[in-house]
N, CA and C of each residue as an Amber inpcrd file, in Angstrom:
protein
   186
  -5.0340000 -13.9080000  16.0430000  -6.1940000 -13.9430000  15.1900000
  -6.1340000 -12.7650000  14.2080000  -6.3580000 -13.0700000  12.9610000
  -6.3080000 -12.0260000  11.9330000  -7.5980000 -11.2180000  11.9390000
  -7.4410000  -9.9550000  11.6210000  -8.5980000  -9.0840000  11.4690000
  -8.4660000  -8.3590000  10.1410000  -9.5490000  -7.7710000   9.6900000
  -9.5460000  -7.0220000   8.4420000  -9.2520000  -5.5620000   8.7470000
  -8.2440000  -5.0340000   8.0710000  -7.8610000  -3.6250000   8.2000000
  -8.2590000  -2.9070000   6.9210000  -8.8960000  -1.7700000   7.0480000
  -9.1860000  -0.9020000   5.8960000  -8.0580000   0.1220000   5.8500000
  -7.5660000   0.4020000   4.6520000  -6.4080000   1.2880000   4.5560000
  -6.5360000   2.2680000   3.3970000  -5.8340000   3.3810000   3.5400000
  -5.5810000   4.3160000   2.4560000  -4.1140000   4.7090000   2.5520000
  -3.5130000   5.0170000   1.4270000  -2.0940000   5.3910000   1.4140000
  -1.8110000   6.3100000   0.2420000  -0.8830000   7.2180000   0.4430000
  -0.3940000   8.0490000  -0.6550000   0.6000000   7.2150000  -1.4510000
   0.5000000   7.2650000  -2.7700000   1.3390000   6.4450000  -3.6440000
   2.2210000   7.3490000  -4.4970000   3.5030000   6.9890000  -4.5900000
   4.4530000   7.7790000  -5.3690000   5.4920000   6.8510000  -5.9860000
   6.0170000   7.2790000  -7.1260000   7.1090000   6.5160000  -7.7390000
   8.4530000   7.1870000  -7.4640000   8.4750000   8.1360000  -6.5430000
   9.7040000   8.8270000  -6.1980000   9.9190000  10.1020000  -6.9910000
   9.2930000  10.1900000  -8.1490000   9.4110000  11.3870000  -8.9850000
   8.0840000  12.1250000  -9.0550000   7.0130000  11.3740000  -9.1690000
   5.6810000  11.9430000  -9.2960000   4.7860000  11.4200000  -8.1810000
   3.8860000  12.2680000  -7.7140000   2.8730000  11.8490000  -6.7580000
   1.7510000  11.2150000  -7.5640000   1.5610000   9.9240000  -7.4220000
   0.5900000   9.2050000  -8.2400000  -0.7980000   9.1450000  -7.6170000
  -0.9960000   9.8080000  -6.4930000  -2.3230000   9.8710000  -5.9090000
  -2.4710000   9.0130000  -4.6750000  -3.6790000   8.5130000  -4.5000000
  -4.0120000   7.7480000  -3.3120000  -4.5920000   6.4060000  -3.7190000
  -4.3440000   5.4130000  -2.8980000  -4.8820000   4.0840000  -3.1230000
  -5.5690000   3.6440000  -1.8450000  -6.5350000   2.7350000  -1.9620000
  -7.2720000   2.2660000  -0.7950000  -7.6530000   0.8090000  -0.9770000
  -7.9180000   0.1400000   0.1260000  -8.3280000  -1.2520000   0.0590000
  -8.4630000  -1.8510000   1.4340000  -8.4890000  -3.1800000   1.4600000
  -8.5400000  -3.9150000   2.7210000  -7.4470000  -4.9730000   2.7100000
  -7.0120000  -5.3380000   3.9050000  -5.9930000  -6.3700000   4.0510000
  -6.2850000  -7.1270000   5.3430000  -5.9900000  -8.4310000   5.3470000
  -6.1500000  -9.2320000   6.5680000  -4.7730000  -9.4410000   7.1790000
  -4.6610000  -9.0950000   8.4640000  -3.3800000  -9.2100000   9.1570000
  -3.6070000  -9.3680000  10.6510000  -2.5940000  -9.9180000  11.3240000
  -2.6680000 -10.1490000  12.7660000  -2.3200000  -8.9150000  13.5800000
  -1.5370000  -8.0090000  13.0070000  -1.1050000  -6.8270000  13.7500000
  -1.0530000  -5.6270000  12.8210000  -0.9350000  -4.4570000  13.4200000
  -0.8290000  -3.2380000  12.6240000   0.4520000  -3.2410000  11.7870000
   1.5540000  -3.7090000  12.3620000   2.8240000  -3.7570000  11.6220000
   2.7200000  -4.6950000  10.4220000   2.1010000  -5.8400000  10.6120000
   1.9230000  -6.7920000   9.5050000   1.0190000  -6.1880000   8.4250000
  -0.0020000  -5.4560000   8.8350000  -0.9010000  -4.8090000   7.8760000
  -0.1500000  -3.7620000   7.0580000   0.6970000  -2.9740000   7.7120000
   1.4710000  -1.9530000   6.9980000   2.4220000  -2.5900000   5.9820000
   3.0640000  -3.6920000   6.3580000   3.9500000  -4.3940000   5.4110000
   3.1570000  -4.9300000   4.2280000   1.9740000  -5.4670000   4.4820000
   1.1360000  -5.9990000   3.4050000   0.6890000  -4.8940000   2.4500000
   0.3400000  -3.7410000   2.9910000  -0.0650000  -2.6030000   2.1490000
   1.1030000  -2.1520000   1.2770000   2.2810000  -2.0030000   1.8700000
   3.4610000  -1.5710000   1.1150000   3.7810000  -2.5600000  -0.0030000
   3.6790000  -3.8480000   0.2770000   3.9490000  -4.8730000  -0.7390000
   2.8940000  -4.8280000  -1.8510000   1.6210000  -4.6370000  -1.4780000
   0.5610000  -4.5690000  -2.4810000   0.7820000  -3.3910000  -3.4230000
   1.1260000  -2.2230000  -2.8590000   1.3620000  -1.0260000  -3.6840000
   2.5300000  -1.2760000  -4.6410000   3.6050000  -1.8860000  -4.1440000
   4.7650000  -2.1820000  -4.9940000   4.3590000  -3.0970000  -6.1530000
   3.6140000  -4.1620000  -5.8510000   3.1960000  -5.1100000  -6.8920000
   2.1950000  -4.4900000  -7.8580000   1.3310000  -3.5910000  -7.3650000
   0.3700000  -2.9280000  -8.2450000   1.0920000  -2.0490000  -9.2540000
   2.1620000  -1.3870000  -8.8290000   2.9650000  -0.5880000  -9.7540000
   3.5820000  -1.4310000 -10.8450000   4.0820000  -2.6120000 -10.4760000
   4.6600000  -3.5340000 -11.4580000   3.5750000  -4.0200000 -12.4130000
   2.4160000  -4.3780000 -11.8660000   1.3190000  -4.8920000 -12.6900000
   0.8660000  -3.8570000 -13.7150000   0.9070000  -2.5940000 -13.3500000
   0.4760000  -1.5340000 -14.2620000   1.5810000  -1.0920000 -15.2120000
   2.7310000  -1.7370000 -15.1390000   3.7970000  -1.4760000 -16.0970000
   4.6580000  -0.2740000 -15.7900000   4.6020000   0.2430000 -14.5880000
   5.4230000   1.3910000 -14.2270000   6.8800000   0.9550000 -14.0950000
   7.7870000   1.6690000 -14.7060000   9.2110000   1.3090000 -14.6500000
   9.8530000   1.7010000 -13.3260000   9.3110000   2.7220000 -12.6750000
   9.8430000   3.1570000 -11.3810000   9.0340000   2.4740000 -10.2800000
   9.6730000   1.9590000  -9.2420000   8.9290000   1.2510000  -8.1850000
   8.0320000   2.2050000  -7.3940000   6.8050000   1.7850000  -7.1820000
   5.8660000   2.5620000  -6.3930000   6.1170000   2.3100000  -4.9130000
   5.9210000   3.3340000  -4.1140000   6.0110000   3.1960000  -2.6660000
   4.7720000   3.8150000  -2.0320000   4.4030000   3.2720000  -0.8860000
   3.2700000   3.7890000  -0.1260000   3.8010000   4.6110000   1.0380000
   3.2430000   5.7780000   1.2160000   3.6080000   6.6030000   2.3740000
   2.3190000   7.0390000   3.0490000   2.4490000   7.4920000   4.2560000
   1.2910000   7.9600000   5.0230000   0.1800000   6.9100000   5.0070000
   0.5160000   5.6720000   5.3600000  -0.4650000   4.5750000   5.3950000
  -1.3820000   4.7930000   6.6040000  -2.6880000   4.8450000   6.3140000
  -3.6720000   5.0340000   7.3600000  -4.5140000   3.7650000   7.4750000
  -4.5750000   3.2200000   8.6810000  -5.3180000   1.9890000   8.9250000
  -6.5030000   2.2670000   9.8460000  -7.5690000   1.5180000   9.6230000
  -8.7200000   1.6050000  10.5390000  -9.3600000   0.2420000  10.6590000
């Protein structure tokens, strides 16, 4: 059964610390939630036109 996870994560493009991002994700497990957060951050970087891929680190779930 899926549950809603609230998350925050540090976001970086590998060269610059781009700050923190937060949101919610629906997932069946903590591992699935972490993968979903990492994918969302990557796609958000692309959507905002960043040439360097964004990565999420220090993902905090609650």
